[in-house]
C-alpha positions, -999 to +999 in steps of 0.1 A: -298+640+804-311+605+801-294+587+773-305+552+783-334+548+758-313+560+728-283+538+738-306+508+743-319+513+707-284+514+693-270+485+713-300+463+717-292+438+689-255+438+699-265+429+735-285+399+722-255+383+705-238+353+718-200+353+723-187+319+714-153+308+726-132+292+698-132+258+716-170+257+712-172+273+678-175+241+657-202+226+680-222+259+679-220+260+641-231+224+638-261+229+661-272+262+644-268+247+610-286+214+618-316+228+637-346+251+630-341+277+657-376+292+650-360+326+652-328+346+645-294+341+662-263+362+658-230+351+674-194+362+673-164+339+675-143+349+704-106+343+704-085+358+731-060+382+715-035+405+731-032+427+701-066+442+708-051+463+736-027+479+712-053+486+685-078+504+708-088+539+698-069+563+720-088+594+710-125+586+716-147+617+716-157+627+751-193+627+739-190+592+725-217+567+734-188+545+745-181+569+773-217+568+785-217+531+793-199+508+818-190+473+810-192+449+839-156+449+850-150+412+858-164+396+827-138+375+808-149+392+776-143+427+789-115+436+764-133+421+734-165+439+743-147+472+749-128+470+716-159+460+696-180+489+711-152+514+703-148+502+667-184+497+658-205+519+681-185+551+684-216+573+681-213+610+692-242+617+716-253+651+702-271+675+725-291+691+697-298+687+660-272+713+649-245+692+666-260+660+652-258+675+617-222+687+621-209+652+626-203+636+592-210+601+605-221+581+636-242+604+658-273+600+679-298+623+696-314+618+730-347+613+712-333+583+693-324+597+659-294+577+647-270+586+619-248+558+606-220+558+582-226+566+545-257+588+552-280+561+566-304+575+593-329+556+615-354+563+643-375+535+657-404+547+678-424+515+678-440+511+712-424+477+721-389+491+714-393+519+739-407+499+768-382+495+796-393+459+803-379+450+768-344+466+775-316+441+775-288+463+787-281+471+823-311+491+836-315+512+867-332+484+886-313+452+878-285+438+856-295+417+827-263+413+806-225+419+812-226+454+795 
């Protein structure tokens, strides 16, 4: 099965975020606040924390989206990215609609139908979303981001 297009749809916006170390946080806030960026920016403040290792989910479903991706192993943000993906993107990759419907929250089909918490559903088949040249995650041909 090829889950790459569905996973790209779910993680695309996350992959576009900036990770801002705490030592640069004030400068980034100042710049973003004082300039017209002519677009949208989303960033997360990064603080190295040991407690993340203890809070990780131990029982991730074997069909979880998290188990279908590899994070670049030597990135300094590896633990933060792994924890964030496990806590926010623990979608079950359902092999069929019956399995998709059985899961009360957070499921995805190979065709890109996404079920979020609290009954929200989404499927985005706009042509530019599905084009591989617009993917931001690691593709089969070259690496773009540390995920």
